[in-house]
Jmol script that loads the backbone (N, CA, C; Angstrom):
load data "model"
ATOM      1  N   UNK A   1      84.313  80.617  95.065  1.00  0.00           N
ATOM      2  CA  UNK A   1      84.095  81.509  96.373  1.00  0.00           C
ATOM      3  C   UNK A   1      85.871  80.995  96.943  1.00  0.00           C
ATOM      4  N   UNK A   2      85.469  81.751  96.992  1.00  0.00           N
ATOM      5  CA  UNK A   2      87.783  82.000  98.122  1.00  0.00           C
ATOM      6  C   UNK A   2      86.966  81.564  99.050  1.00  0.00           C
ATOM      7  N   UNK A   3      88.509  80.443  99.808  1.00  0.00           N
ATOM      8  CA  UNK A   3      88.275  80.217 101.179  1.00  0.00           C
ATOM      9  C   UNK A   3      88.304  81.382 102.093  1.00  0.00           C
ATOM     10  N   UNK A   4      89.033  82.056 101.862  1.00  0.00           N
ATOM     11  CA  UNK A   4      88.031  83.559 103.007  1.00  0.00           C
ATOM     12  C   UNK A   4      87.071  83.702 102.762  1.00  0.00           C
ATOM     13  N   UNK A   5      86.174  83.759 101.870  1.00  0.00           N
ATOM     14  CA  UNK A   5      84.859  84.384 101.676  1.00  0.00           C
ATOM     15  C   UNK A   5      84.124  83.647 102.747  1.00  0.00           C
ATOM     16  N   UNK A   6      84.653  82.114 102.303  1.00  0.00           N
ATOM     17  CA  UNK A   6      83.674  80.847 102.939  1.00  0.00           C
ATOM     18  C   UNK A   6      83.901  80.893 104.252  1.00  0.00           C
ATOM     19  N   UNK A   7      84.990  81.390 104.850  1.00  0.00           N
ATOM     20  CA  UNK A   7      85.289  81.881 106.380  1.00  0.00           C
ATOM     21  C   UNK A   7      84.791  83.141 107.330  1.00  0.00           C
ATOM     22  N   UNK A   8      84.283  83.884 106.069  1.00  0.00           N
ATOM     23  CA  UNK A   8      83.790  85.166 106.552  1.00  0.00           C
ATOM     24  C   UNK A   8      84.397  86.592 106.755  1.00  0.00           C
ATOM     25  N   UNK A   9      86.296  85.770 106.714  1.00  0.00           N
ATOM     26  CA  UNK A   9      86.676  86.806 106.658  1.00  0.00           C
ATOM     27  C   UNK A   9      87.664  86.962 105.490  1.00  0.00           C
ATOM     28  N   UNK A  10      88.067  88.605 104.734  1.00  0.00           N
ATOM     29  CA  UNK A  10      88.703  88.911 103.815  1.00  0.00           C
ATOM     30  C   UNK A  10      90.715  88.685 103.933  1.00  0.00           C
ATOM     31  N   UNK A  11      91.091  87.909 103.328  1.00  0.00           N
ATOM     32  CA  UNK A  11      92.231  88.272 102.922  1.00  0.00           C
ATOM     33  C   UNK A  11      92.888  89.144 102.628  1.00  0.00           C
ATOM     34  N   UNK A  12      94.298  89.777 103.434  1.00  0.00           N
ATOM     35  CA  UNK A  12      94.495  91.222 103.415  1.00  0.00           C
ATOM     36  C   UNK A  12      95.048  90.940 101.704  1.00  0.00           C
ATOM     37  N   UNK A  13      95.247  92.513 100.764  1.00  0.00           N
ATOM     38  CA  UNK A  13      96.170  92.335 100.082  1.00  0.00           C
ATOM     39  C   UNK A  13      97.300  91.797 100.210  1.00  0.00           C
ATOM     40  N   UNK A  14      98.225  92.201 101.321  1.00  0.00           N
ATOM     41  CA  UNK A  14      99.722  91.943 100.771  1.00  0.00           C
ATOM     42  C   UNK A  14      99.529  90.434 100.973  1.00  0.00           C
ATOM     43  N   UNK A  15      98.651  89.861 101.728  1.00  0.00           N
ATOM     44  CA  UNK A  15      98.557  87.967 101.818  1.00  0.00           C
ATOM     45  C   UNK A  15      98.471  87.477 100.373  1.00  0.00           C
ATOM     46  N   UNK A  16      97.304  88.012  99.564  1.00  0.00           N
ATOM     47  CA  UNK A  16      97.417  87.847  98.219  1.00  0.00           C
ATOM     48  C   UNK A  16      98.054  87.861  96.799  1.00  0.00           C
ATOM     49  N   UNK A  17      99.133  89.059  97.047  1.00  0.00           N
ATOM     50  CA  UNK A  17     100.511  89.192  96.591  1.00  0.00           C
ATOM     51  C   UNK A  17     101.285  87.965  97.524  1.00  0.00           C
ATOM     52  N   UNK A  18     101.627  88.053  98.397  1.00  0.00           N
ATOM     53  CA  UNK A  18     102.482  86.967  99.074  1.00  0.00           C
ATOM     54  C   UNK A  18     102.021  85.212  98.089  1.00  0.00           C
ATOM     55  N   UNK A  19     100.974  85.391  98.000  1.00  0.00           N
ATOM     56  CA  UNK A  19     100.056  83.770  97.430  1.00  0.00           C
ATOM     57  C   UNK A  19     100.731  83.931  95.767  1.00  0.00           C
ATOM     58  N   UNK A  20     100.428  85.047  95.220  1.00  0.00           N
ATOM     59  CA  UNK A  20     100.509  85.208  93.628  1.00  0.00           C
ATOM     60  C   UNK A  20     102.125  84.817  93.280  1.00  0.00           C
ATOM     61  N   UNK A  21     103.218  85.505  94.172  1.00  0.00           N
ATOM     62  CA  UNK A  21     104.154  85.199  94.423  1.00  0.00           C
ATOM     63  C   UNK A  21     104.687  83.638  94.154  1.00  0.00           C
ATOM     64  N   UNK A  22     103.668  83.050  94.910  1.00  0.00           N
ATOM     65  CA  UNK A  22     103.897  81.246  94.723  1.00  0.00           C
ATOM     66  C   UNK A  22     102.918  80.776  93.610  1.00  0.00           C
ATOM     67  N   UNK A  23     103.023  81.730  93.041  1.00  0.00           N
ATOM     68  CA  UNK A  23     102.182  81.120  91.464  1.00  0.00           C
ATOM     69  C   UNK A  23     100.759  80.775  91.296  1.00  0.00           C
ATOM     70  N   UNK A  24      99.900  81.570  92.645  1.00  0.00           N
ATOM     71  CA  UNK A  24      98.217  81.482  92.650  1.00  0.00           C
ATOM     72  C   UNK A  24      97.369  82.019  92.380  1.00  0.00           C
ATOM     73  N   UNK A  25      97.027  81.597  91.247  1.00  0.00           N
ATOM     74  CA  UNK A  25      96.168  81.997  89.881  1.00  0.00           C
ATOM     75  C   UNK A  25      95.196  82.556  90.186  1.00  0.00           C
ATOM     76  N   UNK A  26      94.694  81.815  91.942  1.00  0.00           N
ATOM     77  CA  UNK A  26      93.446  82.044  91.982  1.00  0.00           C
ATOM     78  C   UNK A  26      93.684  83.471  93.251  1.00  0.00           C
ATOM     79  N   UNK A  27      94.579  83.858  93.476  1.00  0.00           N
ATOM     80  CA  UNK A  27      94.869  84.952  94.705  1.00  0.00           C
ATOM     81  C   UNK A  27      95.354  85.972  93.331  1.00  0.00           C
ATOM     82  N   UNK A  28      95.126  85.967  92.135  1.00  0.00           N
ATOM     83  CA  UNK A  28      95.707  86.885  91.418  1.00  0.00           C
ATOM     84  C   UNK A  28      94.037  87.037  90.652  1.00  0.00           C
ATOM     85  N   UNK A  29      92.971  86.546  90.677  1.00  0.00           N
ATOM     86  CA  UNK A  29      92.162  86.852  90.363  1.00  0.00           C
ATOM     87  C   UNK A  29      91.502  87.647  91.299  1.00  0.00           C
ATOM     88  N   UNK A  30      91.084  86.975  92.629  1.00  0.00           N
ATOM     89  CA  UNK A  30      90.924  87.771  93.604  1.00  0.00           C
ATOM     90  C   UNK A  30      91.189  89.136  93.640  1.00  0.00           C
ATOM     91  N   UNK A  31      92.474  89.265  94.110  1.00  0.00           N
ATOM     92  CA  UNK A  31      93.211  90.692  93.868  1.00  0.00           C
ATOM     93  C   UNK A  31      92.711  91.438  92.323  1.00  0.00           C
ATOM     94  N   UNK A  32      92.466  90.889  91.201  1.00  0.00           N
ATOM     95  CA  UNK A  32      91.888  91.798  89.936  1.00  0.00           C
ATOM     96  C   UNK A  32      90.573  92.472  90.522  1.00  0.00           C
ATOM     97  N   UNK A  33      89.655  91.160  90.776  1.00  0.00           N
ATOM     98  CA  UNK A  33      88.726  91.289  91.179  1.00  0.00           C
ATOM     99  C   UNK A  33      88.188  92.492  92.147  1.00  0.00           C
ATOM    100  N   UNK A  34      88.732  92.787  93.111  1.00  0.00           N
ATOM    101  CA  UNK A  34      89.197  93.754  93.898  1.00  0.00           C
ATOM    102  C   UNK A  34      89.477  94.748  93.906  1.00  0.00           C
ATOM    103  N   UNK A  35      90.749  95.458  92.978  1.00  0.00           N
ATOM    104  CA  UNK A  35      90.487  96.388  92.121  1.00  0.00           C
ATOM    105  C   UNK A  35      91.054  96.958  90.844  1.00  0.00           C
ATOM    106  N   UNK A  36      90.285  95.850  90.183  1.00  0.00           N
ATOM    107  CA  UNK A  36      90.410  96.401  88.478  1.00  0.00           C
ATOM    108  C   UNK A  36      89.433  97.725  88.299  1.00  0.00           C
ATOM    109  N   UNK A  37      88.625  97.253  89.130  1.00  0.00           N
ATOM    110  CA  UNK A  37      87.749  98.864  88.919  1.00  0.00           C
ATOM    111  C   UNK A  37      88.495 100.046  88.941  1.00  0.00           C
ATOM    112  N   UNK A  38      88.636 100.674  90.255  1.00  0.00           N
ATOM    113  CA  UNK A  38      89.467 101.391  90.895  1.00  0.00           C
ATOM    114  C   UNK A  38      90.907 101.656  89.711  1.00  0.00           C
ATOM    115  N   UNK A  39      91.308 100.439  89.430  1.00  0.00           N
ATOM    116  CA  UNK A  39      92.695 100.516  88.663  1.00  0.00           C
ATOM    117  C   UNK A  39      92.315 101.337  86.883  1.00  0.00           C
ATOM    118  N   UNK A  40      91.085 100.689  86.322  1.00  0.00           N
ATOM    119  CA  UNK A  40      90.623 100.981  85.285  1.00  0.00           C
ATOM    120  C   UNK A  40      90.289 102.717  85.540  1.00  0.00           C
ATOM    121  N   UNK A  41      89.667 103.013  86.493  1.00  0.00           N
ATOM    122  CA  UNK A  41      89.446 105.000  86.806  1.00  0.00           C
ATOM    123  C   UNK A  41      90.656 105.430  86.932  1.00  0.00           C
ATOM    124  N   UNK A  42      91.936 104.990  87.335  1.00  0.00           N
ATOM    125  CA  UNK A  42      93.067 105.750  87.463  1.00  0.00           C
ATOM    126  C   UNK A  42      93.777 105.555  86.048  1.00  0.00           C
ATOM    127  N   UNK A  43      93.437 104.348  84.961  1.00  0.00           N
ATOM    128  CA  UNK A  43      94.381 104.795  83.533  1.00  0.00           C
ATOM    129  C   UNK A  43      92.978 105.331  82.839  1.00  0.00           C
ATOM    130  N   UNK A  44      92.288 105.488  83.114  1.00  0.00           N
ATOM    131  CA  UNK A  44      90.860 106.040  82.339  1.00  0.00           C
ATOM    132  C   UNK A  44      91.455 107.732  82.550  1.00  0.00           C
ATOM    133  N   UNK A  45      91.601 108.078  83.512  1.00  0.00           N
ATOM    134  CA  UNK A  45      91.901 109.573  84.140  1.00  0.00           C
ATOM    135  C   UNK A  45      93.074 109.913  83.051  1.00  0.00           C
ATOM    136  N   UNK A  46      94.087 109.230  82.882  1.00  0.00           N
ATOM    137  CA  UNK A  46      95.328 109.656  82.153  1.00  0.00           C
ATOM    138  C   UNK A  46      95.105 109.756  80.643  1.00  0.00           C
ATOM    139  N   UNK A  47      94.385 107.969  80.631  1.00  0.00           N
ATOM    140  CA  UNK A  47      94.678 108.047  79.361  1.00  0.00           C
ATOM    141  C   UNK A  47      93.354 108.845  78.204  1.00  0.00           C
ATOM    142  N   UNK A  48      91.930 108.855  79.160  1.00  0.00           N
ATOM    143  CA  UNK A  48      90.922 109.028  78.588  1.00  0.00           C
ATOM    144  C   UNK A  48      90.254 107.870  76.777  1.00  0.00           C
ATOM    145  N   UNK A  49      90.828 107.003  77.152  1.00  0.00           N
ATOM    146  CA  UNK A  49      90.531 106.140  76.264  1.00  0.00           C
ATOM    147  C   UNK A  49      89.995 105.016  76.521  1.00  0.00           C
ATOM    148  N   UNK A  50      88.858 104.461  76.523  1.00  0.00           N
ATOM    149  CA  UNK A  50      88.463 102.989  77.431  1.00  0.00           C
ATOM    150  C   UNK A  50      88.950 102.043  77.429  1.00  0.00           C
ATOM    151  N   UNK A  51      89.450 101.740  75.316  1.00  0.00           N
ATOM    152  CA  UNK A  51      90.293 100.445  75.396  1.00  0.00           C
ATOM    153  C   UNK A  51      91.307 100.509  75.952  1.00  0.00           C
ATOM    154  N   UNK A  52      92.081 101.606  76.019  1.00  0.00           N
ATOM    155  CA  UNK A  52      93.806 101.732  76.366  1.00  0.00           C
ATOM    156  C   UNK A  52      93.523 101.800  77.872  1.00  0.00           C
ATOM    157  N   UNK A  53      92.909 102.077  78.503  1.00  0.00           N
ATOM    158  CA  UNK A  53      92.681 101.798  79.850  1.00  0.00           C
ATOM    159  C   UNK A  53      92.289 100.503  79.941  1.00  0.00           C
ATOM    160  N   UNK A  54      91.366  99.743  79.837  1.00  0.00           N
ATOM    161  CA  UNK A  54      91.589  98.029  79.709  1.00  0.00           C
ATOM    162  C   UNK A  54      92.855  97.368  79.577  1.00  0.00           C
ATOM    163  N   UNK A  55      93.540  97.849  78.377  1.00  0.00           N
ATOM    164  CA  UNK A  55      94.662  97.475  78.096  1.00  0.00           C
ATOM    165  C   UNK A  55      95.812  97.481  79.353  1.00  0.00           C
ATOM    166  N   UNK A  56      95.750  98.744  79.729  1.00  0.00           N
ATOM    167  CA  UNK A  56      96.929  99.181  80.290  1.00  0.00           C
ATOM    168  C   UNK A  56      96.122  98.617  81.891  1.00  0.00           C
ATOM    169  N   UNK A  57      95.110  98.165  82.618  1.00  0.00           N
ATOM    170  CA  UNK A  57      94.741  97.484  83.333  1.00  0.00           C
ATOM    171  C   UNK A  57      95.607  95.948  83.579  1.00  0.00           C
ATOM    172  N   UNK A  58      94.924  95.377  82.189  1.00  0.00           N
ATOM    173  CA  UNK A  58      95.315  93.977  82.024  1.00  0.00           C
ATOM    174  C   UNK A  58      96.930  93.923  81.881  1.00  0.00           C
ATOM    175  N   UNK A  59      97.601  95.156  81.320  1.00  0.00           N
ATOM    176  CA  UNK A  59      99.172  94.751  81.560  1.00  0.00           C
ATOM    177  C   UNK A  59      99.807  95.185  82.680  1.00  0.00           C
ATOM    178  N   UNK A  60      98.923  95.653  83.675  1.00  0.00           N
ATOM    179  CA  UNK A  60      99.402  95.918  85.058  1.00  0.00           C
ATOM    180  C   UNK A  60      99.040  94.570  86.150  1.00  0.00           C
ATOM    181  N   UNK A  61      98.327  93.639  85.886  1.00  0.00           N
ATOM    182  CA  UNK A  61      97.962  92.370  86.220  1.00  0.00           C
ATOM    183  C   UNK A  61      98.800  91.574  85.773  1.00  0.00           C
ATOM    184  N   UNK A  62      99.610  91.635  84.903  1.00  0.00           N
ATOM    185  CA  UNK A  62     100.469  90.805  83.734  1.00  0.00           C
ATOM    186  C   UNK A  62     101.748  91.418  84.782  1.00  0.00           C
ATOM    187  N   UNK A  63     102.499  92.426  85.111  1.00  0.00           N
ATOM    188  CA  UNK A  63     103.078  92.485  85.693  1.00  0.00           C
ATOM    189  C   UNK A  63     103.648  92.535  86.949  1.00  0.00           C
ATOM    190  N   UNK A  64     102.361  92.553  87.895  1.00  0.00           N
ATOM    191  CA  UNK A  64     101.922  91.677  89.165  1.00  0.00           C
ATOM    192  C   UNK A  64     102.084  90.540  89.357  1.00  0.00           C
ATOM    193  N   UNK A  65     101.807  89.465  88.485  1.00  0.00           N
ATOM    194  CA  UNK A  65     102.129  88.285  88.157  1.00  0.00           C
ATOM    195  C   UNK A  65     103.415  87.593  88.175  1.00  0.00           C
ATOM    196  N   UNK A  66     104.537  88.663  87.132  1.00  0.00           N
ATOM    197  CA  UNK A  66     105.765  88.578  87.035  1.00  0.00           C
ATOM    198  C   UNK A  66     106.396  89.148  88.515  1.00  0.00           C
ATOM    199  N   UNK A  67     106.136  89.988  88.571  1.00  0.00           N
ATOM    200  CA  UNK A  67     106.588  90.745  90.035  1.00  0.00           C
ATOM    201  C   UNK A  67     106.655  90.375  91.583  1.00  0.00           C
ATOM    202  N   UNK A  68     105.321  90.200  91.852  1.00  0.00           N
ATOM    203  CA  UNK A  68     104.970  90.014  93.075  1.00  0.00           C
ATOM    204  C   UNK A  68     105.654  89.164  93.861  1.00  0.00           C
ATOM    205  N   UNK A  69     106.907  88.475  93.671  1.00  0.00           N
ATOM    206  CA  UNK A  69     107.932  88.122  94.598  1.00  0.00           C
ATOM    207  C   UNK A  69     109.011  89.474  94.970  1.00  0.00           C
ATOM    208  N   UNK A  70     108.931  90.566  94.296  1.00  0.00           N
ATOM    209  CA  UNK A  70     109.573  91.535  94.719  1.00  0.00           C
ATOM    210  C   UNK A  70     108.986  92.974  95.881  1.00  0.00           C
ATOM    211  N   UNK A  71     107.270  92.405  95.751  1.00  0.00           N
ATOM    212  CA  UNK A  71     106.440  93.626  96.282  1.00  0.00           C
ATOM    213  C   UNK A  71     106.822  93.257  97.834  1.00  0.00           C
ATOM    214  N   UNK A  72     107.112  94.725  98.441  1.00  0.00           N
ATOM    215  CA  UNK A  72     107.823  94.706  99.925  1.00  0.00           C
ATOM    216  C   UNK A  72     106.257  95.555 100.504  1.00  0.00           C
ATOM    217  N   UNK A  73     105.926  94.494 101.399  1.00  0.00           N
ATOM    218  CA  UNK A  73     104.407  95.470 101.969  1.00  0.00           C
ATOM    219  C   UNK A  73     104.558  95.914 103.297  1.00  0.00           C
ATOM    220  N   UNK A  74     106.182  95.868 103.413  1.00  0.00           N
ATOM    221  CA  UNK A  74     107.033  97.046 104.538  1.00  0.00           C
ATOM    222  C   UNK A  74     107.110  98.800 103.645  1.00  0.00           C
ATOM    223  N   UNK A  75     107.221  98.489 102.873  1.00  0.00           N
ATOM    224  CA  UNK A  75     107.061  99.646 101.889  1.00  0.00           C
ATOM    225  C   UNK A  75     105.589 100.957 101.645  1.00  0.00           C
ATOM    226  N   UNK A  76     104.812  99.739 101.539  1.00  0.00           N
ATOM    227  CA  UNK A  76     103.854 100.194 101.014  1.00  0.00           C
ATOM    228  C   UNK A  76     102.571  99.249 100.783  1.00  0.00           C
ATOM    229  N   UNK A  77     101.245  99.610 100.654  1.00  0.00           N
ATOM    230  CA  UNK A  77     100.249  98.805 100.710  1.00  0.00           C
ATOM    231  C   UNK A  77     100.062  98.361  99.715  1.00  0.00           C
ATOM    232  N   UNK A  78      99.710  97.061  99.366  1.00  0.00           N
ATOM    233  CA  UNK A  78      99.470  96.617  98.028  1.00  0.00           C
ATOM    234  C   UNK A  78      98.557  97.704  96.644  1.00  0.00           C
ATOM    235  N   UNK A  79      97.477  98.401  97.121  1.00  0.00           N
ATOM    236  CA  UNK A  79      96.886  99.336  96.870  1.00  0.00           C
ATOM    237  C   UNK A  79      97.883 100.070  95.679  1.00  0.00           C
ATOM    238  N   UNK A  80      98.445 100.614  96.878  1.00  0.00           N
ATOM    239  CA  UNK A  80      99.112 101.381  96.075  1.00  0.00           C
ATOM    240  C   UNK A  80     100.015 101.440  95.886  1.00  0.00           C
ATOM    241  N   UNK A  81     100.621 100.188  95.168  1.00  0.00           N
ATOM    242  CA  UNK A  81     101.583  98.872  94.311  1.00  0.00           C
ATOM    243  C   UNK A  81     100.704  99.398  93.230  1.00  0.00           C
ATOM    244  N   UNK A  82      99.499  98.845  92.891  1.00  0.00           N
ATOM    245  CA  UNK A  82      99.082  98.674  92.338  1.00  0.00           C
ATOM    246  C   UNK A  82      98.371  99.842  91.657  1.00  0.00           C
ATOM    247  N   UNK A  83      98.219 100.845  92.030  1.00  0.00           N
ATOM    248  CA  UNK A  83      97.955 102.268  91.666  1.00  0.00           C
ATOM    249  C   UNK A  83      99.398 102.680  90.529  1.00  0.00           C
ATOM    250  N   UNK A  84     100.284 102.525  91.314  1.00  0.00           N
ATOM    251  CA  UNK A  84     101.835 103.441  91.154  1.00  0.00           C
ATOM    252  C   UNK A  84     101.759 102.480  89.457  1.00  0.00           C
ATOM    253  N   UNK A  85     101.816 101.570  89.358  1.00  0.00           N
ATOM    254  CA  UNK A  85     102.151 100.795  88.729  1.00  0.00           C
ATOM    255  C   UNK A  85     100.956 100.840  87.305  1.00  0.00           C
ATOM    256  N   UNK A  86      99.932 100.848  87.517  1.00  0.00           N
ATOM    257  CA  UNK A  86      98.802 101.137  86.856  1.00  0.00           C
ATOM    258  C   UNK A  86      99.077 102.977  86.135  1.00  0.00           C
ATOM    259  N   UNK A  87      99.675 103.800  86.927  1.00  0.00           N
ATOM    260  CA  UNK A  87     100.070 104.478  85.962  1.00  0.00           C
ATOM    261  C   UNK A  87     101.001 105.388  85.637  1.00  0.00           C
ATOM    262  N   UNK A  88     102.093 104.202  86.373  1.00  0.00           N
ATOM    263  CA  UNK A  88     103.528 103.793  85.440  1.00  0.00           C
ATOM    264  C   UNK A  88     103.446 103.105  83.771  1.00  0.00           C
ATOM    265  N   UNK A  89     102.560 102.466  83.816  1.00  0.00           N
ATOM    266  CA  UNK A  89     102.003 101.934  82.624  1.00  0.00           C
ATOM    267  C   UNK A  89     101.189 102.906  81.568  1.00  0.00           C
ATOM    268  N   UNK A  90     100.203 103.554  82.632  1.00  0.00           N
ATOM    269  CA  UNK A  90      99.260 103.966  81.163  1.00  0.00           C
ATOM    270  C   UNK A  90     100.017 106.018  81.369  1.00  0.00           C
ATOM    271  N   UNK A  91     101.436 106.093  81.440  1.00  0.00           N
ATOM    272  CA  UNK A  91     102.319 107.245  81.019  1.00  0.00           C
ATOM    273  C   UNK A  91     103.711 106.770  80.535  1.00  0.00           C
ATOM    274  N   UNK A  92     103.477 105.880  80.415  1.00  0.00           N
ATOM    275  CA  UNK A  92     105.151 105.390  79.488  1.00  0.00           C
ATOM    276  C   UNK A  92     105.932 105.832  80.689  1.00  0.00           C
ATOM    277  N   UNK A  93     106.006 106.171  81.734  1.00  0.00           N
ATOM    278  CA  UNK A  93     106.979 106.016  82.195  1.00  0.00           C
ATOM    279  C   UNK A  93     107.669 104.949  83.064  1.00  0.00           C
TER     280      UNK A  93
END
end "model"
wireframe off; spacefill off
backbone 0.3
color backbone group
């Protein structure tokens, strides 16, 4: 259980991304737990293939791990960034 859950508060997604940028694997796992179902639905709506959609979601979180340091919370929400990433990977754009 994460510290934020123990204290009764939910850590904002943008803060999780900042922690991921500092190589915090627990933050990546938390972000994945929060958003993987939504991202899967987006990927599936593009690909219509369950296995391919799962692969794209996994690739999205690998990219998040690689690029979190460049995320700008002032430009868009972390959720929108994740959705944009999964759509880009699903469409091959």
